[in-house]
KEKE-3310 file (N, C-alpha, C; in steps of 0.2 Angstrom, whole numbers, plus 5000, padded with zeros to 4 digits):
npx = (5004:5010:5019:5012:5008:5019:5021:5011:5013:5020:5011:5002:5009:5012:4999:4995:5002:4999:4986:4987:4993:4984:4973:4980:4983:4970:4966:4977:4973:4959:4963:4972:4963:4965:4963:4965:4980:4984:4980:4988:5000:5000:4996:5011:5019:5013:5015:5031:5032:5025:5036:5047:5043:5041:5055:5061)
npy = (4994:5006:5009:5011:5023:5032:5033:5040:5053:5056:5051:5060:5073:5068:5066:5080:5087:5081:5082:5099:5098:5092:5103:5114:5106:5105:5118:5122:5115:5119:5130:5131:5122:5106:5096:5081:5082:5092:5086:5075:5082:5090:5078:5073:5084:5085:5073:5076:5088:5083:5075:5082:5093:5083:5080:5091)
npz = (5000:5004:4993:4983:4985:4984:4970:4966:4967:4955:4946:4943:4939:4927:4922:4925:4915:4902:4903:4901:4890:4880:4880:4875:4863:4857:4853:4845:4835:4832:4829:4817:4810:4808:4819:4822:4821:4831:4842:4844:4843:4855:4863:4864:4867:4879:4887:4888:4895:4907:4911:4911:4922:4931:4934:4939)
capx = (5001:5014:5021:5007:5006:5024:5021:5007:5016:5024:5008:4998:5013:5011:4992:4994:5008:4995:4978:4989:4996:4977:4970:4984:4983:4964:4966:4979:4969:4953:4965:4973:4959:4969:4960:4970:4987:4983:4979:4993:5006:4995:4999:5017:5020:5011:5021:5037:5030:5025:5042:5051:5040:5044:5061:5063)
capy = (5000:5012:5009:5015:5031:5035:5033:5043:5062:5054:5050:5067:5077:5065:5068:5087:5088:5077:5089:5103:5097:5091:5108:5117:5104:5106:5126:5123:5110:5123:5137:5129:5116:5102:5094:5077:5084:5096:5084:5072:5087:5091:5074:5074:5090:5085:5069:5078:5092:5080:5073:5087:5094:5079:5079:5096)
capz = (5001:5003:4986:4977:4987:4981:4963:4966:4964:4947:4940:4944:4936:4920:4920:4924:4908:4897:4900:4898:4881:4876:4878:4870:4857:4854:4853:4839:4830:4831:4827:4810:4805:4809:4825:4825:4822:4836:4848:4844:4846:4862:4869:4864:4873:4887:4890:4889:4900:4913:4914:4913:4929:4937:4936:4943)
cpx = (5003:5019:5018:5007:5014:5026:5017:5008:5017:5017:5003:5002:5013:5003:4992:4998:5002:4988:4981:4990:4989:4975:4974:4983:4976:4963:4969:4977:4962:4956:4967:4971:4961:4968:4966:4976:4988:4983:4984:4999:5005:4998:5008:5020:5019:5016:5029:5036:5029:5031:5045:5049:5041:5050:5063:5060)
cpy = (5007:5013:5013:5022:5035:5036:5038:5051:5061:5054:5057:5073:5074:5069:5075:5090:5086:5082:5095:5102:5096:5098:5113:5114:5106:5114:5125:5120:5114:5128:5135:5122:5111:5098:5087:5077:5089:5092:5077:5075:5087:5085:5071:5077:5088:5080:5072:5083:5089:5077:5078:5091:5089:5078:5085:5095)
cpz = (5001:4998:4982:4979:4986:4975:4961:4961:4956:4943:4940:4939:4928:4917:4920:4917:4902:4898:4898:4890:4877:4875:4875:4862:4853:4851:4845:4834:4828:4827:4818:4807:4805:4816:4826:4825:4830:4843:4848:4846:4853:4867:4868:4869:4879:4890:4892:4894:4908:4916:4915:4920:4935:4940:4940:4951)
residu = (UNK:UNK:UNK:UNK:UNK:UNK:UNK:UNK:UNK:UNK:UNK:UNK:UNK:UNK:UNK:UNK:UNK:UNK:UNK:UNK:UNK:UNK:UNK:UNK:UNK:UNK:UNK:UNK:UNK:UNK:UNK:UNK:UNK:UNK:UNK:UNK:UNK:UNK:UNK:UNK:UNK:UNK:UNK:UNK:UNK:UNK:UNK:UNK:UNK:UNK:UNK:UNK:UNK:UNK:UNK:UNK)
# end
């Protein structure tokens, strides 16, 4: 049970990064009329952002 609690903050940072990336990706997709590209870029940048915040 204690091991799951130690891993939880890492998942929160990744979830935060993915959610922010998706929001930015959807906005990008709406503006440039390519929603699938926006969502995929948002997911990629979200994972990178979540990992970067987690390491700091």
